[in-house]
MARMARGU-959292 format. One record per residue (C-alpha): residue number from 0; chain; y, z, x. Coordinates in nm, 4 decimals, padded with zeros to 6 digits. Layout:
% residues N
[NUM,A,[Y,Z,X]];
...
END
This chain:
% residues 222
[0,A,[06.6973,11.0807,12.2942]];
[1,A,[07.0113,10.9543,12.4631]];
[2,A,[06.9864,10.5974,12.5955]];
[3,A,[07.1143,10.6320,12.9535]];
[4,A,[07.0130,10.2763,13.0427]];
[5,A,[07.2430,10.1364,12.7736]];
[6,A,[07.5203,10.3663,12.8949]];
[7,A,[07.4811,10.2315,13.2494]];
[8,A,[07.4971,09.8758,13.1168]];
[9,A,[07.8130,09.9732,12.9306]];
[10,A,[07.9748,10.1091,13.2475]];
[11,A,[07.8922,09.7893,13.4363]];
[12,A,[08.0302,09.5850,13.1498]];
[13,A,[08.3546,09.7848,13.1560]];
[14,A,[08.4122,09.6657,13.5125]];
[15,A,[08.3336,09.3093,13.4047]];
[16,A,[08.5827,09.3347,13.1180]];
[17,A,[08.8503,09.4652,13.3542]];
[18,A,[08.7775,09.1808,13.5945]];
[19,A,[08.8269,08.9300,13.3129]];
[20,A,[09.1749,09.0761,13.2591]];
[21,A,[09.2641,08.9520,13.6082]];
[22,A,[09.1147,08.6101,13.5357]];
[23,A,[09.3241,08.5744,13.2199]];
[24,A,[09.6347,08.6871,13.4092]];
[25,A,[09.5855,08.4247,13.6800]];
[26,A,[09.5260,08.1482,13.4267]];
[27,A,[09.8231,08.2321,13.2032]];
[28,A,[10.0680,08.3132,13.4825]];
[29,A,[10.0398,07.9589,13.6115]];
[30,A,[10.0587,07.7851,13.2753]];
[31,A,[10.2653,07.9772,13.0196]];
[32,A,[10.6348,08.0652,13.0535]];
[33,A,[10.6238,08.2932,12.7484]];
[34,A,[10.3544,08.5007,12.9180]];
[35,A,[10.5528,08.5224,13.2426]];
[36,A,[10.8533,08.6599,13.0530]];
[37,A,[10.6564,08.9464,12.8984]];
[38,A,[10.6754,09.3037,13.0342]];
[39,A,[10.3601,09.4252,13.2056]];
[40,A,[10.2284,09.6273,12.9116]];
[41,A,[10.2534,09.3241,12.6824]];
[42,A,[10.0760,09.1083,12.9419]];
[43,A,[09.7948,09.3630,12.9473]];
[44,A,[09.7877,09.3578,12.5676]];
[45,A,[09.7463,08.9794,12.5724]];
[46,A,[09.4730,09.0068,12.8342]];
[47,A,[09.2903,09.2726,12.6336]];
[48,A,[09.2817,09.0741,12.3129]];
[49,A,[09.1930,08.7400,12.4690]];
[50,A,[08.9062,08.8973,12.6619]];
[51,A,[08.7832,09.0853,12.3550]];
[52,A,[08.7876,08.7743,12.1359]];
[53,A,[08.6004,08.5764,12.4027]];
[54,A,[08.3325,08.8432,12.4530]];
[55,A,[08.2773,08.9002,12.0818]];
[56,A,[08.2457,08.5261,12.0236]];
[57,A,[07.9816,08.5133,12.2987]];
[58,A,[07.7690,08.8105,12.1921]];
[59,A,[07.7820,08.7511,11.8164]];
[60,A,[07.5230,08.4666,11.8067]];
[61,A,[07.2776,08.6714,12.0144]];
[62,A,[07.3298,08.9758,11.7926]];
[63,A,[07.2732,08.7622,11.4837]];
[64,A,[06.9384,08.6371,11.6128]];
[65,A,[06.8015,08.9517,11.7795]];
[66,A,[06.9434,09.2199,11.5478]];
[67,A,[07.0667,09.0886,11.2124]];
[68,A,[06.7832,08.8436,11.1421]];
[69,A,[06.5044,09.1062,11.1797]];
[70,A,[06.7036,09.3473,10.9618]];
[71,A,[06.7719,09.0897,10.6933]];
[72,A,[06.4173,08.9530,10.6668]];
[73,A,[06.1910,09.2398,10.7766]];
[74,A,[06.4054,09.5560,10.7586]];
[75,A,[06.3360,09.6142,11.1283]];
[76,A,[06.6223,09.7772,11.3174]];
[77,A,[06.5663,09.7215,11.6897]];
[78,A,[06.7384,10.0290,11.8286]];
[79,A,[06.7403,09.9229,12.1956]];
[80,A,[06.9050,09.5894,12.1140]];
[81,A,[07.1565,09.7634,11.8897]];
[82,A,[07.2437,10.0070,12.1693]];
[83,A,[07.3177,09.7148,12.4022]];
[84,A,[07.5303,09.5454,12.1359]];
[85,A,[07.7160,09.8732,12.0808]];
[86,A,[07.8076,09.9256,12.4474]];
[87,A,[07.9115,09.5610,12.4890]];
[88,A,[08.1392,09.5942,12.1870]];
[89,A,[08.2662,09.9376,12.2863]];
[90,A,[08.3456,09.8404,12.6463]];
[91,A,[08.6340,09.6252,12.5244]];
[92,A,[08.7957,09.9109,12.3337]];
[93,A,[08.7350,10.1648,12.6112]];
[94,A,[08.8900,09.9466,12.8825]];
[95,A,[09.1861,09.8724,12.6566]];
[96,A,[09.2246,10.2428,12.5882]];
[97,A,[09.2521,10.3409,12.9553]];
[98,A,[09.4247,10.0313,13.0965]];
[99,A,[09.6793,09.9114,12.8384]];
[100,A,[10.0000,10.1114,12.8005]];
[101,A,[10.2025,10.1518,12.4812]];
[102,A,[09.9295,10.0560,12.2374]];
[103,A,[10.0281,10.0991,11.8709]];
[104,A,[09.9307,10.4455,11.7473]];
[105,A,[09.6839,10.3105,11.4905]];
[106,A,[09.5177,10.0937,11.7566]];
[107,A,[09.5011,10.3913,11.9918]];
[108,A,[09.3266,10.6037,11.7280]];
[109,A,[09.0973,10.3114,11.6432]];
[110,A,[08.9869,10.2758,12.0068]];
[111,A,[08.9312,10.6499,12.0514]];
[112,A,[08.7145,10.6710,11.7409]];
[113,A,[08.5196,10.3527,11.8169]];
[114,A,[08.4465,10.4751,12.1711]];
[115,A,[08.3300,10.8111,12.0326]];
[116,A,[08.1049,10.6406,11.7789]];
[117,A,[07.9518,10.4126,12.0438]];
[118,A,[07.8569,10.7143,12.2562]];
[119,A,[07.7149,10.8812,11.9446]];
[120,A,[07.5177,10.5658,11.8597]];
[121,A,[07.3243,10.5948,12.1861]];
[122,A,[07.1589,10.9100,12.0486]];
[123,A,[07.0436,10.7502,11.7211]];
[124,A,[06.7272,10.5779,11.6038]];
[125,A,[06.8682,10.3016,11.3875]];
[126,A,[06.5448,10.2492,11.1977]];
[127,A,[06.5798,10.5936,11.0394]];
[128,A,[06.9477,10.6884,11.0737]];
[129,A,[07.1646,10.6047,10.7710]];
[130,A,[07.4782,10.6765,10.9723]];
[131,A,[07.3594,10.4465,11.2501]];
[132,A,[07.2885,10.1662,11.0053]];
[133,A,[07.6316,10.2047,10.8513]];
[134,A,[07.7917,10.1944,11.1961]];
[135,A,[07.6067,09.8758,11.2868]];
[136,A,[07.7110,09.6955,10.9688]];
[137,A,[08.0752,09.7874,11.0182]];
[138,A,[08.0654,09.6863,11.3841]];
[139,A,[07.8974,09.3534,11.3114]];
[140,A,[08.1569,09.2537,11.0533]];
[141,A,[08.4375,09.3700,11.2841]];
[142,A,[08.2941,09.1558,11.5643]];
[143,A,[08.2694,08.8605,11.3241]];
[144,A,[08.6491,08.8697,11.2909]];
[145,A,[08.7034,08.8074,11.6636]];
[146,A,[08.9654,08.5459,11.5778]];
[147,A,[09.1961,08.8380,11.4930]];
[148,A,[09.2052,08.9458,11.8562]];
[149,A,[09.2683,08.5869,11.9616]];
[150,A,[09.5671,08.5687,11.7285]];
[151,A,[09.7041,08.9067,11.8401]];
[152,A,[09.7168,08.7655,12.1926]];
[153,A,[09.8178,08.4074,12.1155]];
[154,A,[10.1242,08.5072,11.9108]];
[155,A,[10.2946,08.6145,12.2356]];
[156,A,[10.2310,08.2773,12.4025]];
[157,A,[10.4282,08.0559,12.1634]];
[158,A,[10.7597,08.0545,11.9818]];
[159,A,[10.7778,08.2992,11.6932]];
[160,A,[10.6276,08.1429,11.3806]];
[161,A,[10.4984,07.8356,11.5649]];
[162,A,[10.1318,07.9158,11.4960]];
[163,A,[10.1715,08.0563,11.1457]];
[164,A,[09.8637,07.8650,11.0289]];
[165,A,[09.6566,08.0604,11.2805]];
[166,A,[09.7902,08.3880,11.1455]];
[167,A,[09.7072,08.3052,10.7838]];
[168,A,[09.3668,08.1591,10.8697]];
[169,A,[09.2859,08.4691,11.0693]];
[170,A,[09.4058,08.6870,10.7819]];
[171,A,[09.1644,08.5152,10.5431]];
[172,A,[08.8705,08.5589,10.7809]];
[173,A,[08.9613,08.9218,10.8435]];
[174,A,[08.9968,08.9986,10.4728]];
[175,A,[08.6571,08.8459,10.3946]];
[176,A,[08.4867,09.0404,10.6756]];
[177,A,[08.6508,09.3686,10.5749]];
[178,A,[08.5724,09.3309,10.2048]];
[179,A,[08.2066,09.2472,10.2739]];
[180,A,[08.1793,09.5442,10.5082]];
[181,A,[08.3488,09.7833,10.2655]];
[182,A,[08.1260,09.6732,09.9776]];
[183,A,[07.8206,09.7480,10.1900]];
[184,A,[07.9631,10.0879,10.2871]];
[185,A,[08.0346,10.1793,09.9240]];
[186,A,[07.6789,10.0836,09.8299]];
[187,A,[07.5500,10.2878,10.1244]];
[188,A,[07.7442,10.5978,10.0186]];
[189,A,[07.6243,10.5601,09.6597]];
[190,A,[07.2570,10.5416,09.7632]];
[191,A,[07.2665,10.8108,10.0341]];
[192,A,[07.2302,11.1821,09.9837]];
[193,A,[07.5374,11.2940,10.1739]];
[194,A,[07.5269,11.5858,10.4179]];
[195,A,[07.8025,11.7400,10.6274]];
[196,A,[07.7556,11.4931,10.9140]];
[197,A,[07.7893,11.2037,10.6694]];
[198,A,[08.1217,11.3505,10.5564]];
[199,A,[08.2424,11.3784,10.9179]];
[200,A,[08.1406,11.0192,10.9822]];
[201,A,[08.3132,10.8926,10.6666]];
[202,A,[08.6297,11.0825,10.7607]];
[203,A,[08.6338,10.9169,11.1040]];
[204,A,[08.5689,10.5748,10.9552]];
[205,A,[08.8601,10.6147,10.7141]];
[206,A,[09.0939,10.6110,11.0165]];
[207,A,[08.9464,10.2765,11.1220]];
[208,A,[08.9731,10.1482,10.7645]];
[209,A,[09.3387,10.2517,10.7626]];
[210,A,[09.3998,10.0449,11.0761]];
[211,A,[09.2125,09.7526,10.9181]];
[212,A,[09.4311,09.7664,10.6069]];
[213,A,[09.7536,09.7765,10.8087]];
[214,A,[09.6446,09.4779,11.0150]];
[215,A,[09.5204,09.2887,10.7105]];
[216,A,[09.8499,09.3360,10.5257]];
[217,A,[10.0441,09.2141,10.8284]];
[218,A,[09.8240,08.9054,10.8758]];
[219,A,[09.8477,08.8022,10.5111]];
[220,A,[10.2148,08.8828,10.4475]];
[221,A,[10.4578,08.5952,10.3988]];
END
């Protein structure tokens, strides 16, 4: 059964996310000359990534306690909590999708697929759905790499190459999160009797993996 309550929370959160864009704009416009020199689409890009990194950093501890801990120790997947986590995560990508112009093509595809999967997740019982469990694991590890979004924004606020240590540190974190997630996904595919809907899901996820690999290579390149 579709979780309309979670969807309503997601809609409300989309407005909150958009409001935080304005907050970031006000703060940076008065303090950073590099930001002021950016075209409007790049300013929105900075806003999007700073807001996303902040929100993910805030919700990750709560998700770890209320969702991951029960799964890890008791194999209990609290579907209602997972639905809330999903819409809070997805709101960032959805707002970026409709508000930020000139997003890179891979990022655009990533946001479209992630938004589609979040809506799909609201129909699933995560205690019994293998696809839902796979989606949660991937999303949790993606959220754990929130420093990536911080770097994607911060690189526009300093001289080129000035914060190279942040880029490499972020690349290490991102690589670790991706590898751990991929290993879990490979194990999941090996232990699951695949049906047509699993194949569709895997095909969609490969587009997100492709974006992850492109970003990972850029973060770790010399």
